[in-house]
ZASE-65805 format. One record per atom (N, C-alpha, C, O, CB): residue number from 1; residue in one letter; x, y, z. Coordinates in nm, 4 decimals, decimal comma, always signed. Glycine has a CB too. Example, Ala and Ser with C-alpha at 12.3 -4.5 7.8 and 13.67 -1.06 7.14 Angstrom:
! residues 2
resi / resn / u / v / w
1 / A / +1,3190 / -0,5690 / +0,7800
1 / A / +1,2300 / -0,4500 / +0,7800
1 / A / +1,3200 / -0,3300 / +0,7800
1 / A / +1,4236 / -0,3319 / +0,8465
1 / A / +1,1308 / -0,4473 / +0,9046
2 / S / +1,2850 / -0,2250 / +0,7080
2 / S / +1,3670 / -0,1060 / +0,7140
2 / S / +1,2900 / +0,0030 / +0,7870
2 / S / +1,3409 / +0,1138 / +0,8039
2 / S / +1,4084 / -0,0598 / +0,5725
END
This chain:
! residues 89
resi / resn / u / v / w
1 / M / +0,2001 / -0,4202 / -1,8056
1 / M / +0,1307 / -0,3999 / -1,6799
1 / M / +0,2337 / -0,3783 / -1,5692
1 / M / +0,3355 / -0,4473 / -1,5633
1 / M / +0,0383 / -0,5203 / -1,6475
2 / Y / +0,2066 / -0,2841 / -1,4838
2 / Y / +0,3042 / -0,2466 / -1,3821
2 / Y / +0,3044 / -0,3404 / -1,2623
2 / Y / +0,4041 / -0,3472 / -1,1903
2 / Y / +0,2776 / -0,1065 / -1,3358
3 / L / +0,1964 / -0,4123 / -1,2393
3 / L / +0,1866 / -0,4981 / -1,1216
3 / L / +0,1646 / -0,6422 / -1,1660
3 / L / +0,0514 / -0,6828 / -1,1923
3 / L / +0,0720 / -0,4513 / -1,0280
4 / T / +0,2707 / -0,7181 / -1,1742
4 / T / +0,2616 / -0,8576 / -1,2157
4 / T / +0,2439 / -0,9466 / -1,0931
4 / T / +0,2578 / -0,9017 / -0,9794
4 / T / +0,3873 / -0,8995 / -1,2958
5 / A / +0,2134 / -1,0716 / -1,1182
5 / A / +0,1968 / -1,1669 / -1,0086
5 / A / +0,3275 / -1,1845 / -0,9326
5 / A / +0,3272 / -1,2014 / -0,8107
5 / A / +0,1476 / -1,3024 / -1,0618
6 / E / +0,4393 / -1,1806 / -1,0046
6 / E / +0,5688 / -1,1962 / -0,9383
6 / E / +0,5972 / -1,0775 / -0,8459
6 / E / +0,6503 / -1,0946 / -0,7362
6 / E / +0,6813 / -1,2104 / -1,0427
7 / K / +0,5615 / -0,9580 / -0,8911
7 / K / +0,5834 / -0,8384 / -0,8095
7 / K / +0,4976 / -0,8439 / -0,6824
7 / K / +0,5434 / -0,8068 / -0,5744
7 / K / +0,5510 / -0,7105 / -0,8909
8 / K / +0,3722 / -0,8907 / -0,6965
8 / K / +0,2853 / -0,9044 / -0,5797
8 / K / +0,3444 / -1,0030 / -0,4801
8 / K / +0,3470 / -0,9762 / -0,3600
8 / K / +0,1449 / -0,9495 / -0,6219
9 / Q / +0,3918 / -1,1174 / -0,5296
9 / Q / +0,4506 / -1,2167 / -0,4401
9 / Q / +0,5738 / -1,1612 / -0,3702
9 / Q / +0,5979 / -1,1901 / -0,2530
9 / Q / +0,4869 / -1,3434 / -0,5175
10 / E / +0,6516 / -1,0814 / -0,4426
10 / E / +0,7700 / -1,0196 / -0,3838
10 / E / +0,7318 / -0,9234 / -0,2714
10 / E / +0,7952 / -0,9223 / -0,1659
10 / E / +0,8504 / -0,9460 / -0,4912
11 / I / +0,6288 / -0,8432 / -0,2941
11 / I / +0,5826 / -0,7480 / -0,1921
11 / I / +0,5314 / -0,8218 / -0,0692
11 / I / +0,5645 / -0,7861 / +0,0438
11 / I / +0,4720 / -0,6566 / -0,2489
12 / F / +0,4491 / -0,9265 / -0,0922
12 / F / +0,3943 / -1,0013 / +0,0216
12 / F / +0,5034 / -1,0782 / +0,0955
12 / F / +0,4962 / -1,0941 / +0,2173
12 / F / +0,2853 / -1,0980 / -0,0257
13 / A / +0,6038 / -1,1259 / +0,0230
13 / A / +0,7133 / -1,1973 / +0,0896
13 / A / +0,7960 / -1,1020 / +0,1753
13 / A / +0,8425 / -1,1394 / +0,2830
13 / A / +0,8033 / -1,2668 / -0,0142
14 / K / +0,8143 / -0,9799 / +0,1282
14 / K / +0,8965 / -0,8836 / +0,2008
14 / K / +0,8251 / -0,8266 / +0,3227
14 / K / +0,8850 / -0,8144 / +0,4296
14 / K / +0,9377 / -0,7711 / +0,1087
15 / Y / +0,6981 / -0,7916 / +0,3076
15 / Y / +0,6274 / -0,7222 / +0,4157
15 / Y / +0,5264 / -0,8091 / +0,4890
15 / Y / +0,4960 / -0,7818 / +0,6051
15 / Y / +0,5573 / -0,6022 / +0,3609
16 / G / +0,4739 / -0,9122 / +0,4257
16 / G / +0,3778 / -1,0007 / +0,4899
16 / G / +0,4471 / -1,1121 / +0,5647
16 / G / +0,5683 / -1,1088 / +0,5862
16 / G / +0,2826 / -1,0585 / +0,3879
17 / K / +0,3688 / -1,2108 / +0,6041
17 / K / +0,4253 / -1,3242 / +0,6759
17 / K / +0,4888 / -1,4242 / +0,5790
17 / K / +0,5879 / -1,4891 / +0,6127
17 / K / +0,3172 / -1,3930 / +0,7600
18 / S / +0,4318 / -1,4366 / +0,4587
18 / S / +0,4887 / -1,5213 / +0,3541
18 / S / +0,4399 / -1,4677 / +0,2198
18 / S / +0,3579 / -1,3760 / +0,2158
18 / S / +0,4486 / -1,6726 / +0,3737
19 / N / +0,4895 / -1,5243 / +0,1100
19 / N / +0,4484 / -1,4719 / -0,0203
19 / N / +0,3072 / -1,5138 / -0,0574
19 / N / +0,2507 / -1,4594 / -0,1523
19 / N / +0,5444 / -1,5179 / -0,1274
20 / T / +0,2483 / -1,6090 / +0,0146
20 / T / +0,1096 / -1,6479 / -0,0135
20 / T / +0,0109 / -1,5872 / +0,0853
20 / T / -0,1100 / -1,6035 / +0,0690
20 / T / +0,0966 / -1,7988 / -0,0115
21 / D / +0,0601 / -1,5176 / +0,1873
21 / D / -0,0270 / -1,4568 / +0,2877
21 / D / -0,0701 / -1,3187 / +0,2390
21 / D / -0,0083 / -1,2173 / +0,2715
21 / D / +0,0448 / -1,4470 / +0,4259
22 / T / -0,1773 / -1,3172 / +0,1605
22 / T / -0,2235 / -1,1910 / +0,1024
22 / T / -0,3205 / -1,1173 / +0,1935
22 / T / -0,3616 / -1,0057 / +0,1618
22 / T / -0,2892 / -1,2165 / -0,0314
23 / G / -0,3576 / -1,1770 / +0,3053
23 / G / -0,4569 / -1,1151 / +0,3915
23 / G / -0,4002 / -1,0346 / +0,5066
23 / G / -0,4747 / -0,9653 / +0,5758
23 / G / -0,5451 / -1,2186 / +0,4453
24 / S / -0,2700 / -1,0422 / +0,5286
24 / S / -0,2135 / -0,9696 / +0,6420
24 / S / -0,2207 / -0,8192 / +0,6168
24 / S / -0,2076 / -0,7733 / +0,5034
24 / S / -0,0675 / -1,0132 / +0,6676
25 / S / -0,2411 / -0,7452 / +0,7217
25 / S / -0,2531 / -0,5996 / +0,7098
25 / S / -0,1257 / -0,5382 / +0,6538
25 / S / -0,1313 / -0,4472 / +0,5711
25 / S / -0,2856 / -0,5373 / +0,8457
26 / E / -0,0109 / -0,5879 / +0,6985
26 / E / +0,1156 / -0,5322 / +0,6514
26 / E / +0,1332 / -0,5524 / +0,5014
26 / E / +0,1777 / -0,4618 / +0,4310
26 / E / +0,2322 / -0,5953 / +0,7262
27 / G / +0,0981 / -0,6715 / +0,4526
27 / G / +0,1093 / -0,6992 / +0,3098
27 / G / +0,0163 / -0,6128 / +0,2273
27 / G / +0,0548 / -0,5627 / +0,1217
27 / G / +0,0808 / -0,8445 / +0,2826
28 / Q / -0,1058 / -0,5951 / +0,2750
28 / Q / -0,2019 / -0,5118 / +0,2025
28 / Q / -0,1579 / -0,3657 / +0,2019
28 / Q / -0,1701 / -0,2978 / +0,1000
28 / Q / -0,3418 / -0,5246 / +0,2648
29 / I / -0,1071 / -0,3172 / +0,3142
29 / I / -0,0599 / -0,1789 / +0,3220
29 / I / +0,0565 / -0,1576 / +0,2264
29 / I / +0,0639 / -0,0547 / +0,1592
29 / I / -0,0179 / -0,1436 / +0,4660
30 / A / +0,1474 / -0,2544 / +0,2200
30 / A / +0,2621 / -0,2440 / +0,1290
30 / A / +0,2160 / -0,2448 / -0,0163
30 / A / +0,2685 / -0,1692 / -0,0981
30 / A / +0,3614 / -0,3591 / +0,1536
31 / L / +0,1185 / -0,3295 / -0,0494
31 / L / +0,0666 / -0,3347 / -0,1863
31 / L / -0,0020 / -0,2035 / -0,2220
31 / L / +0,0187 / -0,1503 / -0,3311
31 / L / -0,0316 / -0,4525 / -0,2031
32 / F / -0,0832 / -0,1512 / -0,1313
32 / F / -0,1491 / -0,0222 / -0,1564
32 / F / -0,0455 / +0,0884 / -0,1748
32 / F / -0,0624 / +0,1753 / -0,2603
32 / F / -0,2450 / +0,0135 / -0,0405
33 / S / +0,0614 / +0,0859 / -0,0953
33 / S / +0,1649 / +0,1883 / -0,1074
33 / S / +0,2340 / +0,1810 / -0,2427
33 / S / +0,2636 / +0,2840 / -0,3031
33 / S / +0,2675 / +0,1738 / +0,0045
34 / Y / +0,2599 / +0,0594 / -0,2906
34 / Y / +0,3209 / +0,0422 / -0,4227
34 / Y / +0,2293 / +0,0984 / -0,5315
34 / Y / +0,2743 / +0,1691 / -0,6217
34 / Y / +0,3508 / -0,1071 / -0,4496
35 / R / +0,0999 / +0,0658 / -0,5218
35 / R / +0,0040 / +0,1152 / -0,6220
35 / R / -0,0116 / +0,2671 / -0,6138
35 / R / -0,0238 / +0,3336 / -0,7167
35 / R / -0,1331 / +0,0474 / -0,6031
36 / I / -0,0113 / +0,3220 / -0,4930
36 / I / -0,0232 / +0,4673 / -0,4749
36 / I / +0,0958 / +0,5379 / -0,5374
36 / I / +0,0790 / +0,6400 / -0,6041
36 / I / -0,0339 / +0,5035 / -0,3251
37 / N / +0,2156 / +0,4850 / -0,5167
37 / N / +0,3347 / +0,5464 / -0,5759
37 / N / +0,3286 / +0,5426 / -0,7280
37 / N / +0,3677 / +0,6389 / -0,7939
37 / N / +0,4612 / +0,4757 / -0,5268
38 / H / +0,2799 / +0,4327 / -0,7839
38 / H / +0,2687 / +0,4224 / -0,9300
38 / H / +0,1669 / +0,5227 / -0,9836
38 / H / +0,1935 / +0,5915 / -1,0822
38 / H / +0,2286 / +0,2791 / -0,9712
39 / L / +0,0506 / +0,5312 / -0,9193
39 / L / -0,0534 / +0,6228 / -0,9663
39 / L / -0,0126 / +0,7682 / -0,9486
39 / L / -0,0520 / +0,8530 / -1,0287
39 / L / -0,1839 / +0,5967 / -0,8927
40 / T / +0,0650 / +0,7987 / -0,8462
40 / T / +0,1134 / +0,9346 / -0,8260
40 / T / +0,2033 / +0,9762 / -0,9407
40 / T / +0,1929 / +1,0879 / -0,9914
40 / T / +0,1880 / +0,9462 / -0,6930
41 / G / +0,2918 / +0,8861 / -0,9816
41 / G / +0,3776 / +0,9147 / -1,0965
41 / G / +0,2976 / +0,9327 / -1,2239
41 / G / +0,3294 / +1,0187 / -1,3060
41 / G / +0,4786 / +0,8038 / -1,1152
42 / H / +0,1932 / +0,8515 / -1,2409
42 / H / +0,1077 / +0,8628 / -1,3591
42 / H / +0,0355 / +0,9981 / -1,3611
42 / H / +0,0235 / +1,0614 / -1,4660
42 / H / +0,0052 / +0,7474 / -1,3625
43 / L / -0,0120 / +1,0410 / -1,2446
43 / L / -0,0863 / +1,1673 / -1,2386
43 / L / +0,0040 / +1,2889 / -1,2573
43 / L / -0,0429 / +1,3942 / -1,3006
43 / L / -0,1593 / +1,1783 / -1,1060
44 / K / +0,1315 / +1,2761 / -1,2257
44 / K / +0,2234 / +1,3874 / -1,2515
44 / K / +0,2382 / +1,4114 / -1,4010
44 / K / +0,2551 / +1,5250 / -1,4452
44 / K / +0,3610 / +1,3598 / -1,1886
45 / A / +0,2318 / +1,3034 / -1,4788
45 / A / +0,2441 / +1,3160 / -1,6240
45 / A / +0,1099 / +1,3459 / -1,6901
45 / A / +0,1062 / +1,4095 / -1,7954
45 / A / +0,3030 / +1,1886 / -1,6826
46 / N / -0,0006 / +1,3010 / -1,6297
46 / N / -0,1341 / +1,3165 / -1,6881
46 / N / -0,2241 / +1,3888 / -1,5887
46 / N / -0,3008 / +1,3258 / -1,5159
46 / N / -0,1949 / +1,1782 / -1,7269
47 / K / -0,2144 / +1,5197 / -1,5861
47 / K / -0,2824 / +1,5987 / -1,4837
47 / K / -0,4348 / +1,5955 / -1,4951
47 / K / -0,5034 / +1,6169 / -1,3952
47 / K / -0,2354 / +1,7408 / -1,4908
48 / K / -0,4887 / +1,5698 / -1,6123
48 / K / -0,6338 / +1,5750 / -1,6310
48 / K / -0,7006 / +1,4382 / -1,6257
48 / K / -0,8167 / +1,4251 / -1,6647
48 / K / -0,6653 / +1,6402 / -1,7622
49 / D / -0,6309 / +1,3380 / -1,5791
49 / D / -0,6862 / +1,2030 / -1,5674
49 / D / -0,7613 / +1,1928 / -1,4350
49 / D / -0,7057 / +1,1496 / -1,3341
49 / D / -0,5735 / +1,0944 / -1,5766
50 / F / -0,8872 / +1,2325 / -1,4366
50 / F / -0,9633 / +1,2437 / -1,3130
50 / F / -1,0114 / +1,1084 / -1,2617
50 / F / -1,0330 / +1,0930 / -1,1414
50 / F / -1,0814 / +1,3351 / -1,3338
51 / G / -1,0285 / +1,0109 / -1,3492
51 / G / -1,0657 / +0,8769 / -1,3054
51 / G / -0,9553 / +0,8141 / -1,2225
51 / G / -0,9811 / +0,7511 / -1,1199
51 / G / -1,0979 / +0,7885 / -1,4251
52 / T / -0,8324 / +0,8318 / -1,2677
52 / T / -0,7186 / +0,7796 / -1,1923
52 / T / -0,7026 / +0,8554 / -1,0612
52 / T / -0,6650 / +0,7970 / -0,9595
52 / T / -0,5893 / +0,7889 / -1,2756
53 / E / -0,7305 / +0,9834 / -1,0633
53 / E / -0,7214 / +1,0628 / -0,9406
53 / E / -0,8208 / +1,0127 / -0,8360
53 / E / -0,7897 / +1,0066 / -0,7171
53 / E / -0,7467 / +1,2116 / -0,9708
54 / R / -0,9399 / +0,9771 / -0,8819
54 / R / -1,0409 / +0,9251 / -0,7904
54 / R / -0,9986 / +0,7905 / -0,7322
54 / R / -1,0161 / +0,7655 / -0,6130
54 / R / -1,1751 / +0,9115 / -0,8618
55 / S / -0,9430 / +0,7042 / -0,8168
55 / S / -0,8991 / +0,5741 / -0,7663
55 / S / -0,7797 / +0,5891 / -0,6716
55 / S / -0,7654 / +0,5115 / -0,5771
55 / S / -0,8625 / +0,4813 / -0,8831
56 / L / -0,6944 / +0,6884 / -0,6966
56 / L / -0,5821 / +0,7148 / -0,6062
56 / L / -0,6335 / +0,7560 / -0,4684
56 / L / -0,5842 / +0,7078 / -0,3664
56 / L / -0,4902 / +0,8248 / -0,6642
57 / L / -0,7314 / +0,8440 / -0,4658
57 / L / -0,7873 / +0,8869 / -0,3375
57 / L / -0,8537 / +0,7705 / -0,2647
57 / L / -0,8479 / +0,7623 / -0,1421
57 / L / -0,8884 / +1,0001 / -0,3585
58 / S / -0,9164 / +0,6811 / -0,3397
58 / S / -0,9770 / +0,5628 / -0,2801
58 / S / -0,8707 / +0,4732 / -0,2175
58 / S / -0,8894 / +0,4232 / -0,1066
58 / S / -1,0567 / +0,4852 / -0,3850
59 / L / -0,7599 / +0,4526 / -0,2875
59 / L / -0,6509 / +0,3700 / -0,2343
59 / L / -0,5893 / +0,4325 / -0,1096
59 / L / -0,5574 / +0,3624 / -0,0136
59 / L / -0,5428 / +0,3493 / -0,3410
60 / V / -0,5728 / +0,5634 / -0,1113
60 / V / -0,5167 / +0,6322 / +0,0059
60 / V / -0,6088 / +0,6126 / +0,1260
60 / V / -0,5614 / +0,5899 / +0,2373
60 / V / -0,4966 / +0,7839 / -0,0229
61 / G / -0,7389 / +0,6210 / +0,1045
61 / G / -0,8351 / +0,5989 / +0,2126
61 / G / -0,8315 / +0,4573 / +0,2662
61 / G / -0,8374 / +0,4362 / +0,3873
61 / G / -0,9738 / +0,6305 / +0,1652
62 / K / -0,8218 / +0,3594 / +0,1758
62 / K / -0,8135 / +0,2197 / +0,2192
62 / K / -0,6874 / +0,1961 / +0,3019
62 / K / -0,6917 / +0,1294 / +0,4052
62 / K / -0,8158 / +0,1253 / +0,0977
63 / R / -0,5751 / +0,2512 / +0,2556
63 / R / -0,4502 / +0,2343 / +0,3295
63 / R / -0,4600 / +0,3015 / +0,4663
63 / R / -0,4131 / +0,2469 / +0,5662
63 / R / -0,3314 / +0,2921 / +0,2495
64 / R / -0,5205 / +0,4191 / +0,4706
64 / R / -0,5365 / +0,4906 / +0,5973
64 / R / -0,6210 / +0,4098 / +0,6959
64 / R / -0,5881 / +0,4018 / +0,8143
64 / R / -0,6005 / +0,6281 / +0,5732
65 / R / -0,7310 / +0,3495 / +0,6466
65 / R / -0,8164 / +0,2691 / +0,7337
65 / R / -0,7416 / +0,1464 / +0,7864
65 / R / -0,7555 / +0,1107 / +0,9034
65 / R / -0,9431 / +0,2256 / +0,6585
66 / L / -0,6625 / +0,0819 / +0,7004
66 / L / -0,5841 / -0,0330 / +0,7456
66 / L / -0,4789 / +0,0092 / +0,8484
66 / L / -0,4561 / -0,0616 / +0,9465
66 / L / -0,5165 / -0,1018 / +0,6260
67 / L / -0,4155 / +0,1234 / +0,8264
67 / L / -0,3169 / +0,1724 / +0,9222
67 / L / -0,3819 / +0,2051 / +1,0567
67 / L / -0,3254 / +0,1760 / +1,1621
67 / L / -0,2458 / +0,2961 / +0,8666
68 / D / -0,5012 / +0,2657 / +1,0526
68 / D / -0,5721 / +0,2959 / +1,1770
68 / D / -0,6080 / +0,1677 / +1,2514
68 / D / -0,5954 / +0,1602 / +1,3737
68 / D / -0,6991 / +0,3777 / +1,1480
69 / Y / -0,6531 / +0,0663 / +1,1761
69 / Y / -0,6861 / -0,0629 / +1,2367
69 / Y / -0,5626 / -0,1243 / +1,3021
69 / Y / -0,5678 / -0,1702 / +1,4161
69 / Y / -0,7440 / -0,1592 / +1,1310
70 / L / -0,4522 / -0,1243 / +1,2286
70 / L / -0,3299 / -0,1841 / +1,2804
70 / L / -0,2796 / -0,1094 / +1,4034
70 / L / -0,2274 / -0,1704 / +1,4968
70 / L / -0,2223 / -0,1860 / +1,1726
71 / K / -0,2953 / +0,0218 / +1,4033
71 / K / -0,2541 / +0,1031 / +1,5185
71 / K / -0,3380 / +0,0687 / +1,6416
71 / K / -0,2876 / +0,0651 / +1,7539
71 / K / -0,2667 / +0,2539 / +1,4859
72 / K / -0,4662 / +0,0437 / +1,6182
72 / K / -0,5563 / +0,0121 / +1,7290
72 / K / -0,5299 / -0,1288 / +1,7826
72 / K / -0,5373 / -0,1508 / +1,9035
72 / K / -0,7029 / +0,0251 / +1,6842
73 / V / -0,4997 / -0,2230 / +1,6958
73 / V / -0,4836 / -0,3627 / +1,7358
73 / V / -0,3443 / -0,3915 / +1,7904
73 / V / -0,3309 / -0,4523 / +1,8966
73 / V / -0,5120 / -0,4539 / +1,6184
74 / D / -0,2401 / -0,3482 / +1,7185
74 / D / -0,1032 / -0,3805 / +1,7591
74 / D / -0,0105 / -0,2651 / +1,7199
74 / D / +0,0288 / -0,2536 / +1,6039
74 / D / -0,0557 / -0,5144 / +1,6938
75 / I / +0,0236 / -0,1814 / +1,8151
75 / I / +0,1006 / -0,0598 / +1,7884
75 / I / +0,2412 / -0,0910 / +1,7384
75 / I / +0,2970 / -0,0145 / +1,6598
75 / I / +0,1085 / +0,0257 / +1,9138
76 / E / +0,2993 / -0,2028 / +1,7832
76 / E / +0,4357 / -0,2368 / +1,7402
76 / E / +0,4392 / -0,2742 / +1,5923
76 / E / +0,5308 / -0,2334 / +1,5208
76 / E / +0,4913 / -0,3524 / +1,8248
77 / R / +0,3418 / -0,3507 / +1,5457
77 / R / +0,3342 / -0,3851 / +1,4031
77 / R / +0,3105 / -0,2592 / +1,3206
77 / R / +0,3650 / -0,2452 / +1,2111
77 / R / +0,2215 / -0,4888 / +1,3770
78 / Y / +0,2292 / -0,1676 / +1,3731
78 / Y / +0,2030 / -0,0407 / +1,3045
78 / Y / +0,3322 / +0,0392 / +1,2884
78 / Y / +0,3628 / +0,0880 / +1,1796
78 / Y / +0,0982 / +0,0424 / +1,3820
79 / R / +0,4075 / +0,0520 / +1,3972
79 / R / +0,5326 / +0,1278 / +1,3912
79 / R / +0,6332 / +0,0624 / +1,2966
79 / R / +0,7071 / +0,1316 / +1,2266
79 / R / +0,5935 / +0,1406 / +1,5311
80 / A / +0,6356 / -0,0698 / +1,2946
80 / A / +0,7293 / -0,1408 / +1,2073
80 / A / +0,6963 / -0,1176 / +1,0600
80 / A / +0,7870 / -0,0941 / +0,9803
80 / A / +0,7277 / -0,2909 / +1,2384
81 / I / +0,5687 / -0,1237 / +1,0222
81 / I / +0,5321 / -0,1073 / +0,8810
81 / I / +0,5480 / +0,0374 / +0,8380
81 / I / +0,5859 / +0,0636 / +0,7239
81 / I / +0,3877 / -0,1539 / +0,8564
82 / V / +0,5199 / +0,1321 / +0,9267
82 / V / +0,5384 / +0,2734 / +0,8928
82 / V / +0,6862 / +0,3028 / +0,8701
82 / V / +0,7224 / +0,3773 / +0,7790
82 / V / +0,4820 / +0,3644 / +1,0044
83 / K / +0,7701 / +0,2443 / +0,9529
83 / K / +0,9140 / +0,2648 / +0,9373
83 / K / +0,9672 / +0,1940 / +0,8129
83 / K / +1,0509 / +0,2491 / +0,7414
83 / K / +0,9882 / +0,2154 / +1,0614
84 / A / +0,9197 / +0,0732 / +0,7870
84 / A / +0,9677 / -0,0036 / +0,6714
84 / A / +0,9282 / +0,0618 / +0,5402
84 / A / +1,0065 / +0,0619 / +0,4452
84 / A / +0,9135 / -0,1458 / +0,6760
85 / L / +0,8074 / +0,1177 / +0,5335
85 / L / +0,7599 / +0,1802 / +0,4103
85 / L / +0,7931 / +0,3279 / +0,4033
85 / L / +0,7673 / +0,3931 / +0,3022
85 / L / +0,6114 / +0,1617 / +0,3970
86 / D / +0,8503 / +0,3811 / +0,5107
86 / D / +0,8876 / +0,5222 / +0,5183
86 / D / +0,7649 / +0,6116 / +0,4986
86 / D / +0,7673 / +0,7071 / +0,4210
86 / D / +0,9954 / +0,5551 / +0,4128
87 / L / +0,6585 / +0,5782 / +0,5704
87 / L / +0,5362 / +0,6593 / +0,5682
87 / L / +0,5447 / +0,7608 / +0,6816
87 / L / +0,6041 / +0,7343 / +0,7861
87 / L / +0,4074 / +0,5700 / +0,5820
88 / R / +0,4862 / +0,8738 / +0,6600
88 / R / +0,4851 / +0,9740 / +0,7666
88 / R / +0,3692 / +0,9493 / +0,8585
88 / R / +0,2748 / +0,8790 / +0,8222
88 / R / +0,4782 / +1,1157 / +0,7095
89 / K / +0,3741 / +1,0048 / +0,9755
89 / K / +0,2741 / +1,0081 / +1,0806
89 / K / +0,3175 / +0,9351 / +1,2019
89 / K / +0,2434 / +0,9288 / +1,3000
89 / K / +0,1469 / +0,9521 / +1,0330
END
């Protein structure tokens, strides 16, 4: 499995407030970005996997909504997470 509990804790510790704070927007955005990168690599190798393609689009939408929320609530946190994850926009 590509996403273990240890990997999740590492992501939340790096981008969230702590490794147990799974509800912060930054931690969720970082987790979605990790999953999106993994699924993108999978789809490059398996072009006809349409179920995975649908779930990838769903994850991209969820991340976009969280980014929009963060931009509306606190622009500095938004800029920090976009820069840390090297996201465009």
